[in-house]
C-alpha positions in Angstrom: -36.3 1.4 11.7 -32.8 1.8 13.3 -32.7 4.3 16.1 -28.8 5.4 14.6 -28.3 8.5 13.0 -25.6 8.3 10.6 -25.5 4.5 9.9 -28.8 3.5 8.0 -28.6 -0.1 7.8 -30.2 -1.9 5.0 -28.9 -5.2 5.9 -28.1 -6.9 9.1 -24.9 -6.3 11.1 -22.6 -8.9 11.9 -20.5 -9.0 15.4 -17.8 -9.0 13.5 -16.7 -5.7 11.8 -14.0 -4.9 9.7 -13.1 -1.0 10.0 -11.3 0.6 7.0 -11.5 4.0 6.7 -11.9 4.6 2.8 -15.4 3.7 1.3 -13.5 2.0 -1.9 -11.6 0.1 0.3 -14.6 -1.0 1.8 -16.1 -2.2 -1.5 -12.9 -3.8 -2.6 -12.7 -6.0 0.7 -16.4 -6.6 0.2 -15.9 -8.1 -2.9 -12.7 -10.0 -2.3 -13.8 -11.6 1.0 -17.8 -12.0 1.2 -20.0 -14.0 -0.7 -23.3 -12.3 -1.8 -22.4 -9.0 0.0 -25.5 -6.8 0.8 -24.9 -3.2 1.4 -25.3 -2.0 5.2 -25.1 1.2 4.7 -24.4 4.2 2.3 -25.6 7.0 4.3 -23.2 9.6 4.3 -21.4 8.3 1.9 -20.0 5.5 5.0 -20.1 2.4 2.6 -20.6 -0.7 4.5 -21.6 -4.1 3.7 -22.1 -7.3 5.2 -22.1 -10.9 3.6 -20.7 -14.4 4.7 -16.9 -14.7 4.9 -15.4 -18.0 4.1 -15.7 -19.3 7.3 -20.0 -19.4 6.7 -20.3 -17.2 9.5 -21.6 -13.2 8.7 -19.1 -10.3 8.4 -19.6 -6.5 8.0 -17.2 -4.2 6.7 -17.6 -1.0 7.5 -15.9 2.5 6.4 -15.5 5.2 8.9 -14.4 8.0 7.1 -11.1 9.7 8.2 -9.9 10.6 11.7 -10.8 9.9 15.2 -14.1 12.0 15.4 -16.1 10.4 12.4 -14.4 7.0 13.8 -16.1 7.5 17.0 -19.4 8.2 15.4 -19.5 5.1 13.2 -18.2 2.8 15.9 -20.8 4.3 18.7 -23.3 3.2 16.2 -21.9 -0.1 15.3 -21.8 -1.0 18.9 -25.3 0.3 19.7 -26.4 -2.4 16.7 -24.5 -5.1 18.3 -21.2 -5.2 17.0 -18.7 -7.5 19.6 -15.3 -7.5 17.6 -13.7 -4.7 15.4 -10.4 -4.3 13.5 -9.4 -1.2 12.2 -7.9 -1.7 8.7 -6.2 1.1 7.3 -2.9 3.3 6.3 -0.1 4.3 8.4 3.1 6.5 7.6 6.1 4.8 8.8 8.7 6.7 10.8 10.9 3.9 11.7 13.4 2.7 8.9 12.7 -0.9 9.0 9.4 -0.3 7.5 8.8 -0.5 4.0 5.9 0.6 1.7 3.5 -2.1 1.7 4.6 -3.7 4.8 1.7 -4.9 7.2 1.9 -3.8 10.8 -0.1 -5.2 13.4 -1.0 -2.5 16.3 0.1 -3.5 19.8 -1.2 0.1 21.2 -1.0 3.6 20.2 0.1 7.1 21.4 -3.1 9.1 22.2 -1.7 12.4 20.4 -5.2 12.9 19.0 -8.4 15.0 20.5 -11.0 12.2 20.4 -9.5 9.4 22.3 -8.3 11.9 25.0 -11.6 13.3 25.3 -13.1 9.5 25.5 -10.5 9.2 28.7 -7.4 7.8 26.9 -4.4 8.4 28.6 -0.9 8.7 27.0 -1.3 5.2 25.3 -4.4 2.9 24.8 -3.8 -0.7 24.2 -5.7 -3.3 21.5 -7.1 -6.3 22.9 -4.1 -8.5 23.5 -5.4 -11.5 22.1 -6.8 -10.1 19.0 -3.4 -8.7 18.8 -1.7 -11.9 18.8 -4.0 -13.4 16.5 -3.3 -10.5 13.9 0.3 -11.3 14.5 -0.3 -14.7 14.1 -2.0 -14.3 10.9 0.8 -12.2 9.7 3.3 -15.2 9.7 6.9 -14.8 9.9 7.1 -11.5 8.2 4.5 -9.9 10.1 5.6 -6.6 12.3 4.0 -5.8 15.5 4.3 -2.4 17.6 3.3 1.0 18.7 1.8 4.0 16.3 0.6 7.1 16.9 -2.7 8.5 16.6 -2.8 12.2 15.5 -5.5 15.1 14.2 -3.5 16.1 10.9 -2.8 14.4 8.0 -0.5 17.5 6.6 1.0 20.4 8.7 1.9 18.6 12.1 4.1 20.7 14.2 8.0 20.9 13.3 9.4 18.1 14.7 6.5 16.0 15.3 7.8 13.0 13.9 10.5 12.6 15.5 9.5 13.2 19.0 6.9 10.5 18.7 9.2 8.2 17.2 11.3 8.7 20.5 8.3 7.6 22.4 8.3 4.3 20.8 6.0 5.1 17.6 6.8 2.9 14.2 4.6 4.5 12.5 1.9 7.5 12.5 -2.2 7.2 11.4 -5.6 8.8 12.9 -7.7 6.4 13.8 -6.1 3.6 16.0 -6.3 5.3 19.8 -10.1 6.2 19.1 -11.0 2.6 18.1 -9.3 1.3 21.2 -10.5 3.9 23.8 -13.9 3.5 22.6 -14.0 0.1 22.4 -12.7 -0.2 26.2 -15.6 2.1 26.8 -18.1 -0.2 24.8 -16.8 -3.4 25.9 -15.7 -4.6 22.8 -12.8 -6.3 21.3 -10.9 -3.9 19.0 -7.6 -4.5 17.0 -6.0 -2.7 14.2 -3.6 -3.7 11.1 -2.3 -1.3 8.9 -0.6 -0.9 5.4 2.6 1.4 5.2 1.7 3.8 2.8 3.9 6.2 3.0 7.2 6.2 4.3 8.0 10.0 6.4 11.4 9.7 7.1 14.1 11.3 6.2 11.6 12.5 3.5 8.0 11.2 2.4 7.4 8.8 -0.1 4.3 7.1 -1.4 2.9 3.9 -2.3 1.8 3.3 -6.1 -1.9 2.7 -6.5 -1.4 -0.9 -7.9 0.4 -1.7 -5.1 -1.6 -0.2 -3.0 -4.6 -2.2 -4.1 -2.5 -5.5 -3.7 -1.3 -4.7 0.2 -5.2 -3.8 0.9 -6.3 -7.5 -0.2 -3.8 -8.7 1.8 -4.5 -6.9 5.0 -7.8 -7.9 4.3 -6.9 -11.6 4.0 -5.0 -11.1 7.7 -7.9 -9.6 9.4 -9.9 -12.3 8.4 -8.0 -15.2 9.3 -7.4 -13.4 13.0 -11.0 -13.4 13.7 -12.2 -16.3 12.1 -13.1 -19.6 13.9 -12.0 -20.4 17.5 -9.6 -17.2 17.9 -12.5 -14.9 17.9 -15.0 -16.8 20.7 -11.8 -16.6 22.7 
Protein backbone atom coordinates (compact mmCIF):
# COMPACT_ATOMS: atom_id res chain seq x y z
CA UNK A 1 0.00 0.00 0.00
CA UNK A 2 1.35 3.44 -0.97
CA UNK A 3 2.58 5.82 1.72
CA UNK A 4 1.47 8.78 -0.38
CA UNK A 5 -1.64 10.69 0.62
CA UNK A 6 -3.05 12.26 -2.53
CA UNK A 7 -1.86 9.81 -5.18
CA UNK A 8 -3.14 6.26 -4.69
CA UNK A 9 -1.29 4.19 -7.31
CA UNK A 10 -3.17 1.34 -8.95
CA UNK A 11 -0.41 0.65 -11.51
CA UNK A 12 3.39 0.99 -11.49
CA UNK A 13 4.95 4.45 -11.85
CA UNK A 14 7.48 4.96 -14.66
CA UNK A 15 10.64 6.96 -14.03
CA UNK A 16 9.61 9.21 -16.95
CA UNK A 17 6.49 11.29 -16.32
CA UNK A 18 4.59 13.77 -18.49
CA UNK A 19 2.68 16.31 -16.37
CA UNK A 20 -0.38 17.90 -17.96
CA UNK A 21 -2.46 20.03 -15.64
CA UNK A 22 -5.80 18.94 -17.09
CA UNK A 23 -7.04 15.40 -16.27
CA UNK A 24 -8.78 15.31 -19.65
CA UNK A 25 -5.51 16.06 -21.39
CA UNK A 26 -3.85 13.27 -19.41
CA UNK A 27 -6.46 10.84 -20.72
CA UNK A 28 -6.14 12.07 -24.31
CA UNK A 29 -2.35 11.79 -24.24
CA UNK A 30 -2.48 8.34 -22.64
CA UNK A 31 -4.82 7.12 -25.38
CA UNK A 32 -2.62 8.61 -28.12
CA UNK A 33 0.86 7.80 -26.80
CA UNK A 34 0.67 4.65 -24.67
CA UNK A 35 0.15 0.98 -25.47
CA UNK A 36 -2.31 -0.66 -23.05
CA UNK A 37 -2.44 2.26 -20.61
CA UNK A 38 -3.45 1.38 -17.08
CA UNK A 39 -4.91 3.92 -14.66
CA UNK A 40 -2.14 4.94 -12.28
CA UNK A 41 -4.26 7.29 -10.15
CA UNK A 42 -7.81 8.57 -9.99
CA UNK A 43 -7.86 9.85 -6.41
CA UNK A 44 -9.00 13.49 -6.06
CA UNK A 45 -9.76 13.60 -9.78
CA UNK A 46 -6.04 13.69 -10.60
CA UNK A 47 -6.12 11.16 -13.42
CA UNK A 48 -2.88 9.40 -14.27
CA UNK A 49 -1.94 6.51 -16.55
CA UNK A 50 1.05 4.22 -17.08
CA UNK A 51 1.76 2.22 -20.21
CA UNK A 52 4.41 1.41 -22.76
CA UNK A 53 5.70 4.27 -24.92
CA UNK A 54 6.61 3.63 -28.59
CA UNK A 55 10.24 3.05 -27.55
CA UNK A 56 9.04 0.07 -25.49
CA UNK A 57 9.86 1.67 -22.15
CA UNK A 58 7.28 2.59 -19.50
CA UNK A 59 5.86 6.09 -19.35
CA UNK A 60 3.46 7.69 -16.88
CA UNK A 61 1.18 10.60 -17.74
CA UNK A 62 -0.10 12.22 -14.55
CA UNK A 63 -2.28 15.34 -14.22
CA UNK A 64 -1.30 17.93 -11.63
CA UNK A 65 -4.38 20.12 -11.38
CA UNK A 66 -4.13 23.91 -11.63
CA UNK A 67 -1.54 26.08 -9.96
CA UNK A 68 1.68 25.69 -8.04
CA UNK A 69 0.34 24.28 -4.75
CA UNK A 70 -1.49 21.37 -6.42
CA UNK A 71 1.49 20.73 -8.72
CA UNK A 72 3.88 20.70 -5.76
CA UNK A 73 1.80 18.05 -3.97
CA UNK A 74 1.61 15.80 -7.03
CA UNK A 75 5.27 16.18 -7.98
CA UNK A 76 6.47 15.62 -4.40
CA UNK A 77 4.56 12.35 -4.23
CA UNK A 78 5.74 11.28 -7.70
CA UNK A 79 9.33 11.86 -6.57
CA UNK A 80 8.65 9.84 -3.42
CA UNK A 81 7.34 7.01 -5.60
CA UNK A 82 10.37 7.01 -7.90
CA UNK A 83 9.93 9.54 -10.73
CA UNK A 84 13.22 10.78 -12.16
CA UNK A 85 12.46 12.79 -15.34
CA UNK A 86 9.38 15.02 -15.49
CA UNK A 87 8.07 17.35 -18.19
CA UNK A 88 5.17 19.73 -17.73
CA UNK A 89 2.95 19.68 -20.84
CA UNK A 90 0.49 22.52 -20.51
CA UNK A 91 -0.86 25.77 -21.88
CA UNK A 92 0.14 29.41 -21.65
CA UNK A 93 -0.97 32.90 -22.56
CA UNK A 94 1.27 34.66 -25.08
CA UNK A 95 2.71 38.04 -24.14
CA UNK A 96 5.13 38.45 -27.05
CA UNK A 97 3.57 39.43 -30.40
CA UNK A 98 5.54 36.78 -32.29
CA UNK A 99 3.67 33.92 -30.60
CA UNK A 100 0.52 32.64 -32.27
CA UNK A 101 -2.39 30.53 -31.07
CA UNK A 102 -1.55 26.83 -31.16
CA UNK A 103 2.21 27.41 -31.25
CA UNK A 104 4.46 25.20 -29.10
CA UNK A 105 6.90 26.88 -26.73
CA UNK A 106 9.81 25.18 -24.96
CA UNK A 107 10.52 26.82 -21.61
CA UNK A 108 14.14 27.52 -20.71
CA UNK A 109 13.41 29.30 -17.42
CA UNK A 110 10.54 30.81 -15.46
CA UNK A 111 10.15 34.08 -13.60
CA UNK A 112 8.95 33.12 -10.13
CA UNK A 113 5.93 35.39 -9.60
CA UNK A 114 4.04 32.68 -7.69
CA UNK A 115 3.97 31.75 -4.04
CA UNK A 116 4.72 28.03 -4.30
CA UNK A 117 8.08 28.29 -6.07
CA UNK A 118 9.15 31.10 -3.75
CA UNK A 119 8.24 28.96 -0.74
CA UNK A 120 10.44 26.25 -2.23
CA UNK A 121 13.40 28.63 -2.29
CA UNK A 122 13.30 29.93 -5.86
CA UNK A 123 14.91 33.27 -6.59
CA UNK A 124 13.69 35.63 -9.26
CA UNK A 125 14.17 32.96 -11.94
CA UNK A 126 14.34 29.20 -11.91
CA UNK A 127 15.68 27.15 -14.82
CA UNK A 128 14.70 23.97 -16.58
CA UNK A 129 17.20 21.15 -16.89
CA UNK A 130 19.35 22.44 -19.75
CA UNK A 131 19.85 19.13 -21.55
CA UNK A 132 16.16 18.35 -21.34
CA UNK A 133 15.25 21.81 -22.65
CA UNK A 134 17.70 21.29 -25.54
CA UNK A 135 16.12 17.90 -26.30
CA UNK A 136 12.64 19.44 -26.31
CA UNK A 137 13.74 22.19 -28.66
CA UNK A 138 15.44 19.68 -30.98
CA UNK A 139 12.24 17.62 -31.03
CA UNK A 140 10.26 20.76 -31.92
CA UNK A 141 12.25 21.12 -35.14
CA UNK A 142 12.89 24.19 -37.27
CA UNK A 143 9.73 25.95 -36.16
CA UNK A 144 10.36 25.48 -32.46
CA UNK A 145 10.42 28.43 -30.10
CA UNK A 146 12.05 28.60 -26.70
CA UNK A 147 12.41 31.17 -23.97
CA UNK A 148 11.31 32.53 -20.62
CA UNK A 149 7.81 32.36 -19.15
CA UNK A 150 6.39 33.86 -15.98
CA UNK A 151 4.59 31.64 -13.45
CA UNK A 152 1.89 33.33 -11.40
CA UNK A 153 -0.91 32.34 -9.02
CA UNK A 154 -3.82 34.03 -10.79
CA UNK A 155 -5.53 33.11 -14.05
CA UNK A 156 -7.86 36.12 -13.74
CA UNK A 157 -7.47 39.52 -12.08
CA UNK A 158 -3.71 40.00 -12.19
CA UNK A 159 -2.64 43.50 -11.08
CA UNK A 160 -2.85 46.29 -13.63
CA UNK A 161 0.21 46.30 -15.84
CA UNK A 162 1.29 42.79 -14.81
CA UNK A 163 1.54 41.44 -18.37
CA UNK A 164 3.59 44.34 -19.68
CA UNK A 165 5.76 44.37 -16.57
CA UNK A 166 6.82 40.75 -16.85
CA UNK A 167 7.18 41.07 -20.62
CA UNK A 168 9.79 43.76 -19.92
CA UNK A 169 11.62 41.17 -17.78
CA UNK A 170 11.84 38.85 -20.79
CA UNK A 171 8.71 36.72 -20.37
CA UNK A 172 7.29 35.49 -23.67
CA UNK A 173 4.21 33.97 -22.02
CA UNK A 174 2.45 33.50 -18.69
CA UNK A 175 1.35 30.26 -17.02
CA UNK A 176 0.94 28.87 -13.50
CA UNK A 177 3.11 25.80 -12.82
CA UNK A 178 6.56 25.82 -14.49
CA UNK A 179 8.43 27.65 -11.72
CA UNK A 180 7.09 25.22 -9.12
CA UNK A 181 8.07 22.21 -11.26
CA UNK A 182 11.60 23.53 -11.73
CA UNK A 183 12.08 24.59 -8.10
CA UNK A 184 10.78 21.33 -6.66
CA UNK A 185 12.76 19.25 -9.17
CA UNK A 186 15.95 21.01 -8.07
CA UNK A 187 15.13 20.24 -4.45
CA UNK A 188 14.28 16.57 -5.14
CA UNK A 189 17.07 15.84 -7.64
CA UNK A 190 14.80 15.38 -10.66
CA UNK A 191 15.35 16.36 -14.28
CA UNK A 192 12.56 18.76 -15.23
CA UNK A 193 11.44 20.40 -18.43
CA UNK A 194 8.39 22.19 -19.75
CA UNK A 195 6.72 22.61 -23.13
CA UNK A 196 3.54 24.61 -23.62
CA UNK A 197 0.76 25.29 -26.11
CA UNK A 198 -0.13 28.92 -26.69
CA UNK A 199 -3.83 28.69 -25.83
CA UNK A 200 -4.40 32.44 -25.43
CA UNK A 201 -2.92 35.63 -26.82
CA UNK A 202 -3.19 38.30 -24.13
CA UNK A 203 -1.93 41.50 -25.74
CA UNK A 204 -3.25 43.87 -26.92
CA UNK A 205 -6.50 42.01 -26.13
CA UNK A 206 -7.29 38.41 -25.24
CA UNK A 207 -7.94 35.82 -27.94
CA UNK A 208 -8.59 32.13 -27.17
CA UNK A 209 -7.81 29.03 -29.22
CA UNK A 210 -10.71 26.95 -30.53
CA UNK A 211 -11.48 23.55 -29.01
CA UNK A 212 -10.54 21.52 -32.08
CA UNK A 213 -7.29 23.41 -32.60
CA UNK A 214 -6.45 22.89 -28.93
CA UNK A 215 -6.98 19.12 -29.23
CA UNK A 216 -4.69 18.99 -32.26
CA UNK A 217 -2.04 21.04 -30.46
CA UNK A 218 -2.27 18.78 -27.39
CA UNK A 219 -1.38 15.74 -29.49
CA UNK A 220 1.50 17.60 -31.14
CA UNK A 221 2.73 18.63 -27.70
CA UNK A 222 2.56 15.06 -26.44
CA UNK A 223 4.54 13.77 -29.40
CA UNK A 224 7.16 16.49 -28.92
CA UNK A 225 7.65 15.65 -25.24
CA UNK A 226 7.74 11.93 -25.95
CA UNK A 227 10.45 12.38 -28.59
CA UNK A 228 12.54 14.45 -26.18
CA UNK A 229 12.47 11.91 -23.35
CA UNK A 230 12.85 8.76 -25.45
CA UNK A 231 16.05 6.87 -26.14
CA UNK A 232 19.58 8.07 -25.34
CA UNK A 233 18.57 11.68 -24.64
CA UNK A 234 16.75 10.56 -21.50
CA UNK A 235 19.73 8.54 -20.31
CA UNK A 236 22.18 11.43 -20.73
